[in-house]
N, C-alpha and C positions, 0 to 999 in steps of 0.2 A: 321200382323192382314189382310192381303187383302187374304191369306193362308186362314185365320178361314172366312172370307165374302164368296169366294166359297165355301169352304165346305159348308157352311149352307144354300148358294142358291143351292147348285146340289142338298143337302137333302129336302130341298122344293118341287123341283122339281121330284125329281126321286122318292123320296122315298116316296111321299104325304104329304098331309097338316097334317093329323092328328098324323102322324110319329112325324114331326117335331114340332109342339104343345106339344107332350110327352117329346121330347127332350129338348125345353125350359122348359118347368115347372120342367122339373127335375133340368135343372142347376140354375133357380131361387130359386128353394127350398135347395138345395146346397150352395147357396152363403147366402141364409137368415139363415139357420142353423149354417154358420160358423161363420158368424159377430154376428146374438145373443149367439151361444156359446159364444163367446170371451168377449162380454159386460157383461153378467151375470157370469161367470167364475172369472172374473178381479173384478168386484164388491163384489162378494161372499167372493173370498181371500184377500183382500184387508181389510174387516171387520172381518173374522176370524183371521186374522192373529194378528191383532192389539188385540182382546182379548184375544186370546188364549197365544199372547208373555205376557202380562201384567198377567195372572193368572199362568202361568209357572215358572214369575221370582219373583212372590211373593209365591211361594213353594217350593223358593230358585234353580230351575234350571239353570243351568250354558247360557250364550247369545249365546253363539257359539253351544249348543248343540241344542236350541230353532231354531237357525239358519239351523242347519243340518236337522233337523225334516221337517221344512217345506220346505227346496227344495226339499226333498227324495217326500212327499206330490205332492208337485206342480208337479215335472216331472212325477209323476204316471199318475195325472189329463191332462197334457200334452200327455201323450201318449194314454190316451182311446180316448183324443178329434181327434188326428192324426187317428187311427186305423177308427172313425166312418168316416172320411171324406173320408180316404182311399174307408172303403166301400163304400158311394153314389158314388165315383167318377169310381169305378168298375161296381156297376149298371149302371152308364150312360152312360159306356161305350160298355156295353154287350145290351143296350136297340135296337139298328137298327139289331142285328144279332138275338135278340128273337123274333122279331115280326111276327105274321104269314103272310106268303109272297106266292105266287103264285110261279110254277118252274122260268116265265119267269120273275120273279122278282128278283128270289134271283140269277138268272144270271146275271141281271142287276148291283143289289146291290153288287155282288163279282166285277163285273168289274169296278165300280167305286170307291169301299174299295179300289182296285190296283192303280188305278189312283190317290187317295187321299194320299196313301201309299208311292207311288212314288211323289207327289207333295212336301211332306213333308221331304224326305229325304234329309241329307246332301250334297249337289254337291260335297262337298269333297271326300267324298266317293265313288264316280261314277265309278263301273265296267268298265267302258265303256271311253278307254283313250280320 
């Protein structure tokens, strides 16, 4: 948590207030999308599964076949949601690098990126003995 706070304070000081606000906005959007999607998909799936299970059993479909069918649909839905979340995370990760910067700010950002990568690096894999 301390590392995250250090990175956030560095971004706010060096990258400018506008970039920091855009990044926070993207984090909030990502969290909101994830939470809303989980709630809505859960509620919808519960209703659909109950109604469809009853109808399929009325038509004489075996119970285990119904379970297999809904498990496949649930996995497909989860894969689509994970892809959307990963897409948002990639957008968030690329944001500091895609902003328009002066040559001086690009050098400063490169130094800060190198510093934060070193800060986040696992000390067990330190190249220096």
